[in-house]
ZABA-397190 format. One line per 10 residues: their letters; for each residue z, y, x of N, C-alpha, C, O, CB. Coordinates in steps of 0.02 Angstrom, whole numbers, padded with zeros to 5 digits. Atoms other than C-alpha are relative to their C-alpha. Glycine has a CB too. Example, Ala and Ser with C-alpha at 12.3 -4.5 7.8 and 13.67 -1.06 7.14 Angstrom:
# ZABA-397190
as = 00000/-00059/00045/00390/-00225/00615/00000/00060/00045/00033/00059/00097/00062/00001/-00050; -00003/-00059/-00042/00357/-00053/00684/00037/00055/-00039/00045/00110/-00014/-00071/00023/00020
***
This chain:
# ZABA-397190
xxxxxxxxxx = 00060/-00005/-00040/01316/-00177/-00194/-00033/00068/-00013/-00041/00088/-00071/-00050/-00058/-00016; 00034/-00065/00006/01232/-00010/-00161/-00075/-00009/00003/-00101/-00052/00039/00023/00048/00055; 00072/00002/00000/01049/00019/-00196/-00026/00065/00030/00006/00117/00025/-00029/-00011/-00071; 00030/-00060/-00029/00934/00139/-00107/-00075/-00008/00001/-00101/-00063/-00007/00027/00014/00070; 00073/00002/-00008/00752/00184/-00089/-00017/00026/00070/00023/00061/00102/-00036/00043/-00055; 00024/-00021/-00066/00653/00213/00069/-00074/00014/-00005/-00111/-00025/-00034/00015/-00053/00055; 00070/-00017/-00003/00487/00299/00096/-00026/-00012/00071/00004/00011/00120/-00012/00074/-00021; 00031/00014/-00065/00376/00237/00237/-00071/00027/-00002/-00111/00006/-00043/00002/-00077/00017; 00067/-00028/-00005/00222/00338/00285/-00039/-00037/00054/-00012/-00053/00107/00002/00076/00016; 00042/00034/-00049/00079/00253/00374/-00072/00023/-00009/-00091/00047/-00062/00005/-00077/-00007
xxxxxxxxxx = 00069/-00023/00000/-00101/00293/00417/-00049/-00057/00000/-00033/-00114/00016/-00012/00045/00059; 00054/00049/00001/-00266/00203/00397/-00059/00027/00037/-00069/00088/00042/-00019/-00018/-00073; 00064/-00018/-00031/-00429/00203/00492/-00053/-00039/-00037/-00048/-00100/-00045/-00001/-00015/00077; 00056/00032/00032/-00591/00166/00400/-00063/00017/00040/-00077/00076/00051/-00008/00022/-00075; 00059/-00013/-00042/-00750/00146/00503/-00059/00030/-00038/-00106/00055/-00007/-00022/-00064/00033; 00055/-00027/00039/-00862/00202/00360/00025/00018/-00070/00079/-00004/-00091/-00060/-00050/-00004; -00017/-00018/00069/-00861/00277/00185/-00009/-00061/-00045/-00050/-00105/-00031/-00043/00060/-00025; 00007/00054/00049/-00839/00161/00036/00066/-00012/-00036/00114/00025/-00026/-00022/-00065/00035; -00061/00019/00037/-00712/00080/-00080/00032/-00059/00035/-00001/-00109/00050/-00017/-00016/-00075; -00037/00052/-00036/-00578/-00026/00003/00062/-00020/-00039/00099/00024/-00063/00018/00023/00071
xxxxxxxxxx = -00060/00025/00035/-00444/-00135/-00078/00059/00000/00048/00051/-00008/00109/-00012/-00071/-00028; -00061/00002/-00039/-00264/-00126/-00019/00044/-00057/-00027/00055/-00061/-00087/00038/00068/-00002; -00045/00054/00019/-00151/-00280/-00021/00061/00030/-00033/00090/00078/-00006/00019/-00044/00060; -00056/-00030/00035/-00011/-00247/-00146/00067/-00007/00037/00077/-00055/00075/00007/-00030/-00069; -00066/00002/-00029/00166/-00209/-00091/00041/-00054/-00034/00033/-00066/-00094/00036/00069/-00005; -00044/00052/00027/00295/-00348/-00114/00072/00015/00019/00085/00045/00071/-00022/-00070/00027; -00072/-00004/-00015/00485/-00350/-00122/00028/-00071/-00002/00013/-00109/-00048/00038/00048/-00050; -00027/00068/-00004/00580/-00506/-00070/00076/00001/00008/00105/00048/00034/-00031/-00038/00059; -00071/00011/-00008/00758/-00569/-00078/00010/-00075/00012/-00015/-00116/-00025/00041/00025/-00063; -00012/00070/-00018/00816/-00729/00004/-00065/-00039/00008/-00070/-00097/-00013/00044/-00034/-00052
xxxxxxxxxx = 00065/00029/-00015/00636/-00765/00057/-00042/-00016/-00061/-00091/-00054/-00057/00010/-00063/00040; 00039/00008/00061/00573/-00761/-00123/-00025/00067/-00023/00012/00117/-00021/00042/-00034/-00056; 00028/-00062/00026/00457/-00628/-00194/00032/00013/-00068/00028/-00028/-00113/-00078/-00004/-00006; -00034/-00018/00062/00555/-00539/-00331/-00037/00055/-00038/-00023/00066/-00097/00071/00021/00015; 00039/-00052/00033/00433/-00396/-00369/-00063/00014/00041/-00064/00002/00102/00042/00066/-00009; 00061/-00020/-00034/00258/-00338/-00327/-00037/00050/-00041/-00029/00054/-00102/-00044/-00060/00016; 00041/-00050/00033/00138/-00199/-00369/-00070/-00027/-00006/-00086/-00080/00020/00001/00068/00040; 00070/00019/00006/-00044/-00210/-00417/-00040/00018/00062/-00017/00055/00105/-00031/00032/-00062; 00045/-00015/-00056/-00189/-00203/-00295/-00019/00073/-00003/-00039/00098/-00056/-00063/-00046/-00001; 00020/-00070/-00004/-00224/-00025/-00239/-00070/00005/00029/-00097/-00045/00053/00050/00041/00043
xxxxxxxxx = 00066/-00009/-00030/-00389/00047/-00182/-00006/00070/00030/00029/00117/00010/-00056/-00011/-00053; 00014/-00063/-00033/-00452/00185/-00070/-00074/00015/-00009/-00117/-00027/00004/00019/-00002/00076; 00069/-00024/00003/-00610/00285/-00103/-00009/00045/00060/00010/00103/00059/-00016/00037/-00068; 00008/-00036/-00063/-00657/00339/00073/-00066/00040/-00002/-00119/00012/-00018/00001/-00050/00061; 00059/-00044/00001/-00778/00487/00085/-00017/00024/00070/00025/00023/00115/00011/00059/-00047; 00023/-00026/-00065/-00879/00560/00229/00037/00065/00019/00054/00075/00077/-00076/00012/-00002; -00031/-00064/-00013/-00799/00733/00211/00043/00019/-00059/00028/00002/-00116/-00052/00055/00015; -00043/-00024/00054/-00659/00812/00111/-00037/00052/-00042/-00078/00089/-00017/00064/00030/00028; 00032/-00049/00044/-00712/00914/-00040/00052/00046/-00029/00035/00091/-00068/-00040/-00035/-00057
***
């Protein structure tokens, strides 16, 4: 069996500044979760600094 990685880029829209939680990524095999990451967060600001 060969293993590989894949990068997927995606964008977000936030209607206002603030801290927002991101649902953690999960990996599944045969319909069972075999791995997961911790909850991520975004600190959204009004303007870049």
